[in-house]
Each structure stands twice: as structure tokens, then as C-alpha cells.
Backbone as CSV, one residue per row, in Angstrom:
resi,resn,N_x,N_y,N_z,CA_x,CA_y,CA_z,C_x,C_y,C_z
1,MET,10.476,15.246,46.732,10.665,16.100,46.033,11.125,17.625,46.151
2,ASN,12.016,17.854,46.054,12.355,19.614,46.162,12.683,20.319,44.660
3,ILE,11.658,20.733,44.153,11.547,21.390,42.869,11.848,23.047,43.079
4,ALA,13.531,23.304,42.886,13.761,24.842,43.136,13.358,25.491,41.599
5,THR,13.014,26.859,41.909,12.829,27.691,40.364,14.056,29.052,40.278
6,VAL,14.715,28.873,39.780,15.904,29.419,39.425,15.625,30.909,38.822
7,CYS,15.916,31.779,39.212,15.317,33.152,38.530,16.242,33.885,38.608
8,SER,16.562,34.854,37.231,17.980,35.361,37.367,17.672,36.695,36.894
9,ALA,18.008,38.066,37.197,17.522,39.154,37.018,18.966,40.087,37.304
10,GLN,19.019,41.260,36.500,20.295,42.065,37.438,19.337,43.336,37.969
11,PHE,19.981,43.864,38.923,19.603,44.554,39.680,19.901,45.882,39.369
12,GLY,18.792,46.867,38.653,19.217,47.885,38.354,17.632,48.951,38.457
13,TYR,17.587,49.417,36.907,16.386,50.547,37.209,15.699,50.444,35.733
14,ALA,14.461,51.193,35.691,13.777,51.721,34.652,13.272,53.044,34.608
15,ILE,13.596,53.743,34.038,12.843,55.280,34.041,11.629,55.320,33.261
16,THR,10.707,55.710,33.589,9.387,55.620,32.911,9.519,57.215,31.943
17,ASN,8.389,57.378,31.121,8.436,58.185,29.836,8.015,59.965,30.829
18,GLU,7.549,59.451,32.383,7.003,60.546,33.033,8.550,61.440,34.103
19,ASN,9.440,60.716,33.999,10.737,60.261,34.656,10.865,60.171,36.270
20,ASP,9.756,58.885,36.403,10.031,58.303,37.404,10.664,57.287,37.379
21,THR,11.600,56.300,38.643,12.803,55.543,38.337,12.160,54.559,39.258
22,ILE,12.217,53.504,38.889,11.886,52.233,39.341,13.200,51.302,39.434
23,LYS,13.210,51.024,40.657,14.286,50.034,40.852,14.290,49.365,41.294
24,GLY,14.359,47.813,40.726,14.634,46.594,41.203,15.309,45.611,40.546
25,TYR,14.934,44.293,40.228,15.768,43.328,39.141,14.467,43.320,38.078
26,VAL,15.491,43.830,36.948,14.780,44.091,35.753,14.866,42.794,34.801
27,LYS,13.815,42.559,34.293,13.912,41.344,33.304,12.967,41.774,32.119
28,TYR,13.599,41.418,31.149,12.979,41.834,29.803,12.265,40.377,29.311
29,GLN,11.298,40.716,28.689,10.271,39.562,28.152,9.361,40.247,27.143
30,ARG,8.717,39.231,26.021,7.898,39.083,25.326,6.945,38.580,25.928
31,ASN,5.817,39.354,25.643,4.220,38.813,26.503,3.740,37.866,24.904
32,TYR,3.750,36.460,24.877,3.395,36.035,23.786,2.193,36.100,23.431
33,LEU,1.393,36.247,24.077,-0.291,36.279,24.085,-0.683,37.448,22.890
34,ASN,0.326,38.928,23.538,-0.496,39.953,22.595,0.988,40.398,21.820
35,ASN,1.927,39.671,22.052,3.369,39.987,21.385,3.854,40.847,21.373
36,HIS,3.639,41.109,22.888,4.371,43.036,23.482,5.339,42.614,24.008
37,LEU,6.379,43.624,23.893,7.270,44.024,24.850,7.204,44.131,25.865
38,GLU,8.146,43.921,27.406,7.625,44.255,28.468,8.737,43.965,29.622
39,LEU,8.916,44.895,30.571,9.518,44.864,31.806,9.050,44.533,32.575
40,GLU,9.681,43.411,33.277,9.253,42.836,34.786,10.049,43.248,35.780
41,ILE,9.481,44.076,36.689,10.529,44.585,37.667,10.393,43.794,39.072
42,TRP,11.112,42.985,39.645,11.032,42.553,41.108,11.696,43.337,42.175
43,LYS,10.840,43.557,42.973,11.505,44.339,44.774,12.821,43.751,45.048
44,THR,12.421,42.062,45.124,13.663,41.284,45.737,13.752,40.403,44.724
45,LYS,14.747,39.557,44.938,15.029,38.540,44.064,14.201,36.997,44.024
46,ARG,12.972,37.197,45.219,11.911,36.131,45.899,10.646,36.887,45.576
47,ASP,10.436,37.866,45.157,9.560,38.825,45.149,8.362,38.034,44.121
48,LYS,7.412,37.494,45.350,6.365,36.694,44.781,4.762,37.557,43.316
49,ASN,5.045,38.594,43.771,4.349,39.937,42.792,5.171,40.890,41.788
50,PRO,5.966,40.199,41.120,6.827,41.303,40.376,5.570,41.990,39.236
51,GLN,5.663,43.331,39.304,5.406,44.067,38.395,5.523,44.162,36.962
52,LYS,4.449,44.272,36.213,4.806,44.275,34.659,4.078,45.415,33.916
53,PHE,5.249,45.560,33.158,5.035,46.983,32.615,5.374,46.688,30.729
54,PRO,4.002,47.604,30.146,4.593,47.603,28.470,6.101,48.307,28.692
55,LEU,6.798,48.053,27.655,8.168,48.570,27.107,7.714,49.944,26.569
56,ASN,6.691,50.237,26.075,6.289,51.741,25.823,5.816,52.745,26.754
57,GLN,6.074,52.277,28.088,5.816,53.034,29.143,7.563,53.783,29.776
58,PHE,8.450,53.213,28.574,9.560,53.621,29.509,10.668,54.248,28.406
59,LYS,11.750,54.900,28.612,12.409,55.538,27.928,14.109,54.845,28.522
60,GLU,14.063,54.689,29.241,15.649,54.033,29.437,15.355,52.556,30.507
61,TYR,16.296,51.608,30.722,16.128,50.493,31.611,17.517,49.581,31.731
62,THR,18.078,49.336,32.505,19.202,48.664,32.528,18.559,47.170,32.537
63,PHE,19.420,45.946,31.912,19.271,44.652,31.325,20.877,43.880,31.349
64,LYS,20.816,42.964,32.293,21.962,42.356,32.258,23.474,43.306,32.038
65,LYS,23.618,44.065,32.904,24.393,44.967,32.882,24.842,46.180,31.774
66,ASP,23.803,46.216,30.842,23.744,47.083,29.980,22.803,47.785,30.099
67,THR,23.150,49.195,29.477,21.667,50.238,29.419,20.713,50.575,28.396
68,PHE,19.689,50.329,28.115,18.825,50.791,27.194,18.218,51.637,27.039
69,ARG,18.203,52.533,25.699,17.241,53.992,25.520,16.495,53.523,24.647
70,ILE,14.877,53.919,24.821,14.070,53.893,23.959,13.760,55.140,23.426
71,LEU,14.203,55.535,22.273,14.008,56.866,21.583,12.599,56.917,20.206
72,THR,12.031,57.955,20.922,10.619,58.050,19.975,10.898,59.100,18.820
73,ASN,9.843,58.703,17.812,9.767,60.223,16.938,11.128,59.937,16.606
74,CYS,12.066,58.939,15.787,13.609,59.275,15.636,14.149,59.333,14.334
75,ILE,14.495,60.488,13.842,15.355,60.105,12.362,17.150,59.616,12.511
76,VAL,17.026,58.033,11.797,18.322,57.851,11.678,18.871,58.099,10.121
77,ASP,20.143,58.329,10.490,21.059,58.672,8.686,21.714,57.365,8.767
78,TYR,21.434,56.653,7.918,22.094,55.095,7.524,23.448,55.516,6.433
79,HIS,23.520,56.758,5.696,24.511,56.991,4.913,23.833,56.377,3.509
80,ASP,23.258,55.606,3.484,22.879,55.319,2.049,20.923,55.305,2.212
81,ARG,20.292,55.682,3.186,18.963,55.973,3.446,18.807,56.655,4.558
82,ILE,17.659,57.389,4.710,17.320,57.559,6.009,16.165,57.369,6.484
83,ALA,15.913,56.579,7.742,14.574,56.328,7.890,14.388,56.834,9.412
84,GLU,13.022,56.706,9.183,12.486,57.293,10.330,11.346,56.662,11.394
85,TYR,11.598,56.213,12.962,11.009,55.432,13.469,10.161,56.156,14.510
86,ASP,8.945,55.140,14.646,8.165,55.816,15.955,8.975,55.586,17.344
87,LYS,9.706,54.648,17.114,10.281,54.113,18.420,11.578,52.993,18.159
88,ILE,11.969,53.263,18.646,13.336,52.612,18.376,14.568,52.493,19.964
89,GLU,14.946,51.299,19.811,15.703,50.726,20.860,17.367,50.434,20.722
90,PHE,17.613,51.504,21.479,19.380,51.219,21.289,20.333,51.121,22.740
91,ARG,21.011,50.026,22.645,22.334,50.016,23.894,22.783,51.320,23.760
92,LEU,22.888,51.636,24.860,23.974,53.196,25.176,25.276,52.554,25.874
93,GLU,26.196,52.971,24.512,27.595,52.587,24.647,28.382,53.726,25.314
94,GLN,28.164,54.859,25.217,28.906,55.837,25.926,28.041,57.313,26.462
95,ASN,27.916,57.685,27.050,27.244,59.087,27.706,27.903,60.470,27.872
96,GLY,27.855,61.353,26.785,28.689,62.654,27.298,28.527,63.710,26.192
97,LYS,29.028,64.827,25.920,28.786,65.698,24.765,28.292,65.135,23.833
98,LEU,28.546,63.995,23.351,28.243,63.200,22.021,28.126,61.576,22.715
99,THR,26.668,61.263,22.227,26.006,59.889,22.748,26.115,58.575,21.941
100,LEU,27.582,57.524,22.122,27.152,56.399,21.201,26.311,55.233,21.516
101,TYR,25.797,54.696,20.685,24.490,53.858,20.981,24.979,52.782,19.859
102,SER,24.379,51.709,20.195,24.434,50.595,19.198,22.933,49.750,18.878
103,ASN,23.228,49.177,17.825,22.519,48.138,17.678,22.461,47.369,16.711
104,TYR,21.716,46.058,16.379,22.089,45.343,15.412,21.102,45.475,14.193
105,SER,21.746,44.724,13.090,21.016,44.651,11.913,21.274,43.477,11.327
106,ASN,20.029,43.114,11.079,20.081,41.390,10.841,19.606,41.896,8.839
107,SER,20.197,41.038,8.561,19.807,41.037,6.577,19.555,39.497,6.355
108,SER,19.263,39.215,5.117,19.228,37.779,4.941,19.622,38.044,3.329
109,PHE,20.142,37.003,2.394,19.975,36.898,1.458,20.328,35.107,0.737
110,SER,19.869,34.920,-0.613,19.553,33.461,-1.194,20.591,33.768,-2.174
111,ILE,20.941,32.450,-2.598,21.690,32.491,-3.665,21.643,31.007,-4.330
112,PRO,21.700,30.674,-5.219,21.241,28.820,-6.328,22.381,28.420,-5.390
113,GLY,22.008,26.974,-5.037,23.199,25.909,-5.039,22.494,25.130,-3.984
114,GLY,21.360,25.446,-3.766,20.649,24.972,-2.390,19.788,23.148,-2.843
115,PRO,19.656,22.297,-2.093,19.195,20.890,-2.575,18.123,20.817,-3.649
116,GLY,18.309,19.951,-4.711,17.482,20.014,-6.008,17.413,21.291,-6.512
117,GLY,18.523,21.863,-6.697,18.543,23.136,-7.493,17.864,24.251,-6.574
118,GLY,17.747,24.591,-5.644,16.804,25.424,-4.951,17.927,26.260,-4.433
119,MET,17.670,27.509,-3.771,18.039,28.506,-3.176,18.549,28.435,-1.817
120,MET,19.571,28.948,-1.503,20.061,28.517,-0.167,19.823,29.837,0.616
121,THR,19.084,30.190,1.873,19.252,31.599,2.418,20.016,31.437,3.603
122,TYR,20.654,33.095,3.406,22.011,32.830,4.629,21.593,34.756,4.976
123,SER,21.759,34.471,6.658,21.295,35.480,7.271,22.643,36.060,8.327
124,THR,22.845,37.109,8.158,23.890,37.777,8.954,23.322,38.572,9.715
125,SER,24.155,39.117,10.952,23.894,40.142,11.938,25.003,40.721,11.756
126,SER,24.939,42.388,11.903,25.786,42.946,12.438,25.996,44.254,13.401
127,LYS,26.859,44.768,14.009,26.345,45.879,14.883,26.978,47.245,14.171
128,ILE,26.026,47.545,14.391,25.888,49.169,14.059,25.998,50.237,14.932
129,TYR,26.964,51.084,15.006,27.413,51.867,16.128,26.224,53.752,15.590
130,PHE,25.942,54.317,16.263,24.853,55.316,16.028,25.507,56.350,17.447
131,ILE,25.632,57.764,16.590,26.183,59.166,17.395,25.201,60.103,17.393
132,ALA,24.943,60.599,18.625,23.969,61.465,18.651,24.446,62.674,19.586
133,ASP,24.217,64.138,18.566,24.531,64.733,18.857,24.059,65.581,20.318
134,GLU,24.625,66.969,20.816,23.679,67.201,22.385,22.107,67.271,21.794
135,ASN,21.993,67.685,20.470,20.611,67.925,20.481,19.365,66.696,20.118
136,GLY,20.203,65.602,20.379,20.086,64.640,20.007,19.555,63.746,18.839
137,ASN,20.153,64.506,17.785,20.285,63.993,15.810,21.519,62.567,16.073
138,ILE,20.875,61.875,15.094,21.682,60.722,15.171,22.154,60.814,13.694
């Protein structure tokens, strides 16, 4: 019996914090042993020894036709609050004089009416757009 392993990844690139570009098939994954995010980069679709890198070594990468930027020491104005991030990951929507990013915001809330008079919890996810000016202010 033949068993084939099917792997798919988008051919693209990753840019390191030192501005080096690594080209290949990029796979985004979570390392469950230490709960860190990492990129796996294959030179070819059948690469037997892909390189694995912690995500914190990169400032930009492509995955499934999307480009992601990792911003460090970032201040984001949410209109109702200002948040500071050591590191935040945005999907690049448009690049130019103004840069348009997007990300998802997840929230949950509970209301009475669950089984046995308990609470029912609902989760929502919404896409949020961010604009960065020429100076990188978001």
C-alpha cells in the first residue's frame, strides 16, 4: 500500500529583522511543545529538511497569498483606548503613502438563559482596519 503525504504551502518570502529575504514555500505553524509561533520555509515542495524559525526573527512574511507585517513597540489607537504592544501582527491590505492593515478582534459575552438557569456565552470576531502614516503611526 502506498501512502502519500500531501503538503501545501504558498511560494513566497520572509524578511528577517536584519532585512535578509528568504524565499521558498512558507508554512505558518504553532510549535505546541513550547507554544511559540514559527515559520517553516521549504526550498522546494519536496524539501526533506525545511528550515524552522521562531516568528520573532521576522518582520514580514507571506502566507496563502497574504502578506503579514510584524510590528514591534507599537502603539495603536482604538478610539476608546490606546494599547501598547511589544509585538503585533497585521495583514497588509494596501501599501503606499498610507498603509492599510487589518486584524481580527475576538470578544465574548455572557447572558442569562443557559441550561438550568445558567449563563450562555457567545463569542464574536470582527475584522478591524488600521491605517499607518508615513511615520508608522497607527
